[in-house]
C-alpha positions in Angstrom: -308.1 111.3 96.5 -310.3 114.5 94.8 -309.2 116.5 92.3 -309.6 117.1 88.7 -307.0 115.3 86.2 -306.5 115.6 82.7 -305.9 112.8 80.5 -304.3 112.9 76.8 -308.0 113.1 75.1 -308.4 116.5 77.5 -304.6 118.0 75.6 -305.6 116.9 72.0 -308.8 119.0 73.5 -307.1 122.4 75.1 -304.9 122.4 71.9 -307.1 122.1 69.2 -309.5 125.0 70.9 -306.0 126.7 71.2 -305.5 126.3 67.6 -308.4 127.6 65.9 -308.4 130.2 68.0 -305.0 131.1 67.9 -305.9 130.9 63.8 -309.2 133.1 64.0 -306.4 136.3 65.1 -303.0 135.5 63.8 -304.2 134.9 59.9 -304.4 137.7 57.5 -307.4 136.5 55.4 -311.3 137.5 55.2 -313.3 135.9 57.5 -314.3 132.9 55.5 -311.0 131.9 54.7 -310.0 132.5 58.4 -312.5 130.3 59.8 -311.9 127.1 57.2 -308.2 127.4 58.1 -308.4 127.8 61.9 -310.4 124.8 62.0 -308.7 122.3 59.2 -305.3 122.9 60.9 -305.1 119.4 62.5 -305.0 117.9 59.0 -301.0 118.3 59.4 -300.4 116.5 62.6 -303.1 113.5 61.2 -300.8 113.8 57.5 -297.9 113.4 59.4 -299.5 110.4 61.4 -300.4 108.8 58.6 -297.3 109.0 56.8 -295.2 107.7 59.7 -297.6 104.6 59.6 -296.8 104.2 55.8 -293.1 104.8 56.9 -292.8 101.8 59.7 -295.2 99.2 57.4 -292.7 99.9 54.3 -289.9 99.0 57.1 -291.6 96.0 57.6 -291.8 94.5 54.5 -287.8 96.0 53.3 -285.8 95.7 55.9 -287.8 92.8 58.7 -285.2 93.2 61.5 -285.7 97.3 61.6 -289.4 96.9 61.0 -290.0 95.3 63.2 -287.9 96.6 66.1 -289.5 100.1 65.5 -293.2 98.4 65.1 -292.3 97.1 68.7 -290.9 100.8 70.0 -293.8 102.7 68.8 -296.0 100.5 69.6 -294.7 100.1 73.0 -294.3 104.4 73.1 -298.4 104.0 72.4 -299.8 102.3 74.9 -297.1 103.1 77.3 -298.3 106.9 77.1 
């Protein structure tokens, strides 16, 4: 079976490039500011992922049963995707 296969990292790279291009054309700022903001836009999703990780860890300590269930579901989702 021959053909082009795209993985999750290809999708992530395509979304990153699309975000950079979108940012360069949509932001109303000086060119330097446009470039810096367009290149730095993934910081938001990364901060979201870090926040969720910290909340899952806190849930595991504060509510062991619910935290464990959430951790298992998150791990299963990560490994299946």
